[in-house]
C-alpha positions, 0 to 999 in steps of 0.5 A: 338451769343455771348453776345459782338456780339448782343450788338455790332449788337444791337449798330449799329442798326440791328434789328433782334439783337433787336429782338433776344435781345427782345426774349431773355430777355422778360420775365426776364423783365416782371417778374421784373416788375410785383414783382415790381409793382403787377399787368400785366398791369404795367409789360407790361409798363414797360417791354416796357419802358426798351425795348424803353429805351435800344434801346435809350441807348444801345450806351452807354453801355461801357459794363463795367458791364454784359448786364444783369446787365445793363438791370436791372439798366434800368428797375429799372429805368422805375420801379421808373419813373413809381412808381413817376408818380402814386405815392400814386396808390395802386396796385392789387394783384389778377393777380400778385397772379394767374400769379407768385403763383401756391399757393395751385395747389397741389390737394393733399391739402385740400381746406382750406390748400389752401385758407391759402396758397393763403392767406399768399401769398397775405400778403407777396406780400402786404408786400413787395409791400410797401416797400420803393422803395429803399429797394424794388428794391434790395430786388427783385434783391436779393430775387426773381432774385437771383442777388449777392450783387456785381450785385445789387451794380453795378445796383444801382449804390452803394456802396457793403456795402451800396447795402447788407444793403438795403436788409438786411433792407428790409428783416427786414421791410418785417419780422416786416410787416408779424409777427403780421399774422404769429404770430395769425395763419392766 
């Protein structure tokens, strides 16, 4: 079934189409949520909220953008709402690191190398989670989801140049946050 057919069936309330949609995009939304929030419980909440909002608002989807662009916008909004509700709370990274990184999983490495890789991954993940939200979302969309700047601009409903600037500033902030760790040789 084509993307357009799936959208039309969902707009008409076809439950089978929503099931197919869910099966097709569940991992994408969940992974975006885990990278944004830093833990599986919050990512599950983001997934659930995104799917509920997709069900509620699919009739408003005009088709001016790709379905995935619209979906990332819905997921980004769910992330922002969650962050606003929980402002000030720290996110646990232990489960994130276990699920999103295989740092040190190759048995050819010495145990010390594994620990250093895991520590470096933790530093980077913390730095990403500490980015201001208006930089974190475009950074994740570009560097993790590998979306083009144009699509990021559509998701964020901003100009192409603004999207590029946000990604660039996020990179600079991350570089500054992790520079000391990597300079001292871990």
